[in-house]
C-alpha positions, 0 to 999 in steps of 0.5 A: 360392763359396757355393751355396744350395738354394733355399728356395720358399714361398707369401707372404702374402695397404731437407772438407777434400776439394775434389771435382769430384764430379757437383752434382744438376742437369744443367749438368754433364751437357749435355757427354754430348750432345756426347761420346757419338757412337759406341759404344767398344770396351768398358768400362774394366773390360776393360782395366783386369783385363787388365793387372791383378791384384786382391789379398784386398781386390778392390784392383789395385795398380798398378805405375808403372814397368810402361808399361801401368799407367802409361797406365792410371793416366794415362787415368784423370786425363784421363778426369775432367778433370785434365789435366796443365796445371791438375793438374801434381802430380798428373801429376808424382806419377806420374813419382815413383811410377815411380821408386821402383818401378824403385829397388825393382826394382834394389835387389831388396829382402829386408829383413824387414818391420816386425813388426805389432802384435796390434792391426794384424793386423785392419786394412786399411791402405789400404783403397779400396772401393765404397760403393754404387749407390743411386737417390734424389730431389735436393733441388735438381732434385726428380728422380730421380738415379743415386748411386754413390759409392767411398771411399778410407781410409788408416789413419795418412793421407796428405799427398794422396789422389786418387779417381775414380769412372767409370760406363760401359755395355757397349759403353765409353760414359760413362754420366755425368761422372766424379767426383773428388776430391783431398784434401790436408793431411788424406787419411785419409777421401775419397770420389768420387761420380758422379751422373747424372739418370734423364731423362739416361740415357734419354735417352742409353742407353734400353736400359741393363741393367747400370753397369760402375763403376771407381774410381782412387785414388793417395795420397802417403803421409806418408813420401812414398812413392806408391801408386796402385790401381784397382778395378772392380764391376757393378751390375744396371739396370732401367728397368722397376723404376726407373719403377715406383717413381720414375715414369715418366721422360720418353722426349722433350723432349716430356714435361716432367713432373718427379718432383713430379708422377709421385709416388711409386707406393704398394705394399706391396712395390715392389721396393726393397731391404728390410733388416731387422734385430734387430741391430746396432739404436738401442735407446735410440731416439736415432738412433743405435747407441751400443757402448761399448767401455769404459763402462757406462751407460745411453745404451749400446745395447750395453755393454761385454760384456769388462769383466774382460778385460786392457785391452791385447785389448779387442775391437771387438765387434758382433751382427749379425743380419738380412736383405736383400730384393732384386728379383734371383733370387740364385743364388750368393753368393761368399765372403769369401775366395776368388776372384772373378768378372772385373767385381767386385773387391767381396769379400762383407764387413761392414767398418768404417771411421772417418775419424780414424784412417783405414782399414777392418776386416771382420768376422773370428772364429777359433772353435775349433782356430783355423779362420777364420769370415768374413760369407760363412760366415755367409749363408743365401738364400731365393727367393722366385718369386712376388714376384720377391725373394731374401732374404739372412739372416745371424745372427753372436752378438757374441763373433763379431762381431769388428772388430779391436783397440780400439786400432784405433778413436779416441774418434769420433762416427761410424763408417760401415759398409758390407755387400757382397754379391759374388753370381750370378744374375738380376737382377730375375728376367730371364735374359739371353742370358749366363745368371745373371752376378756383380754386387754388392749394397751398403748403407751407413750414408752419406747422400748430401747433398742427396737423400732417397727413397733406393731402398735403405735407408741405414743407421743411424749407429754410434758407439764410445765411451770416456773415463773417470777412474782408479780411486781419483781423489778427487771433492770431495763437495757437504760438501766431504770427498772419496770415491773415485770408485768409491765414489760412487753414485747419487743421491749429492751432489758438488760440481759446477760449470759445466765453462766456469767453474769459479766457479760450483760448487753441490751437483749429484746423480750421476744416472748411473754410467759403469764400464769399462775402457781399451785405449789408455795413459791421460794423467797430468797433473801440477800446480805445486801437487803434485796430479796425474790420471789420465784417457784421452786424451779426456776433458775437462778446464776450463782458464783459457787454452784453455777445455775440451779433451780431456786429450791437448791439454794442454801444459806451462803451460797452468792448469787450472781449480780449487775455488781457481782454476786450476794451472799444468801441470808435467808431462803423460805417458802410462802404461798402466793395467789398472784399471777406469775411472769417470765421473759424471753429474750434474744440479742439485738441485731448488732449482739456478737452473742449467740441466740443458742446461749442460755441467758438471763435478766436482773430480777431485783437485783439478781441474775435469773433465767429467762424463759429458754433458759428456764425451759432448758433447766427445767429437767436438768434433774432427768440427766443426773446418772449415779456410777456402780461405786456411788450407788454402792457407797449410799446403799445400805449394808443389807441390799449390798449383795443382792444389788452386786448380784443384779449386776451379773 
């Protein structure tokens, strides 16, 4: 545990998933009147912690051949309303897991595990973590709510993922309807949400000061194996604090005032957590932090920092320099790796996570003499008893803000990131009968839909990007000649075209040049006329039969648009590439009648491929793909259909 010397200062004069999570309304809370009838023995954490042990990520893996673990998992499904009569496969999966675990024990498996590649060393393949506890105003009811979220993300995906989230008080009374999500067909990234209005919470729990959260996950992996995990944490809560920010909550039915009438207390500092950073930030003011992994051009907030290094070892390096002000007296911060206190399973960490490949990575830097520096090693804290706040500060240089090999990340629309702090201290500067207590403080970049005016600030989103053409690719110029792409600069004129219709072509000006390296295998596309091109997997290419697609989506038999018409694709192969890659951004000339907002292409080795702007737009096209309920049912294995249909209700 990291201890600090307090510094006192004088102040000057913050899909496919079918979710059963609670919506922002009061209907789902109506059952609380009848369900909360007596004080229980204690929160779920007391029993769960007694029969399970967390790993270094705070994840408690369940062994279904252990009767106590099996009972725990079954109780979680029932608490979330996932009864066996309506969700037979969820319950059957527990029995399958039991048999798998029994066989593993009986066989006394001693086989050597397969070697882990260099890039996979950094990945948390089966990540399960609490995202945050926040307060916000519901767009549906215009009232303040507590929102707690947990996430399961599996590297490579799953056949099915189930996750729940339970909120309780210190006596084991359930605070809110349990949130749960069943994610079928594409279980790489699954979130459970539990919400409760402050009005309802005030009615039933007027003296609550701690929210006990627990989350259970059941996965059916692609190889058919079943894994189950559970985690616990604790969040401090203060009615005085909440009402200062969101107004007085009705103490009885006679007070009908809502948030619109309450308003928000104006104050220079109203006690909300405040996040301030100098890195990473949105330098270009385009509402996203763009970290370019392999290319340099004007839309990058952070240019590649390893151009010139061997392609195979390109890392994702991100600087972190900032502070978090919280209304708690923080005395100690638990280390990223090491023993955690009972009740807190979430280590102090920064996680980077994306939903295309799944899994998560955490900051880790190997320094002099192979010494490992984790997030907690960079932390310092000040306590201000006058303003009743603690300031946690960190400064991680970019070369030390390593989040793993670039091969772990797809070319994605957004990368979510999370900051978690496992701390010990006095919440809201109030010393309780137990003395200093352990609790969790969290920040996330994931906003909650239908909510606004958040108590804790939502972090800005990140983008990671890479995509270009190989050095030596010949580009058709405006005069009909051809130039190697690496010899073309700003101001040059090339033969451009509409990416959707290569017959509409005209001279276009190069307004930006992207240069970088590639960390993953590229695609070599060959045509029937002898042409070929080497490009990154998500570079857009124009076809006559599929429209604009990524290189990796091409199939033999497709037809690529060319200067003269189209060419038949005869061969597609992946290959390693260890030189620079390039792309050009085009713009119409002053004489053009085309709009600058159109998608443009250039002719590379005779084939129509997207320019830099088209590449940026189509990089993330798969993020918008959604399937209807009917399409999901057609693709679902028969065993999951009953569970899925009942999830829709």
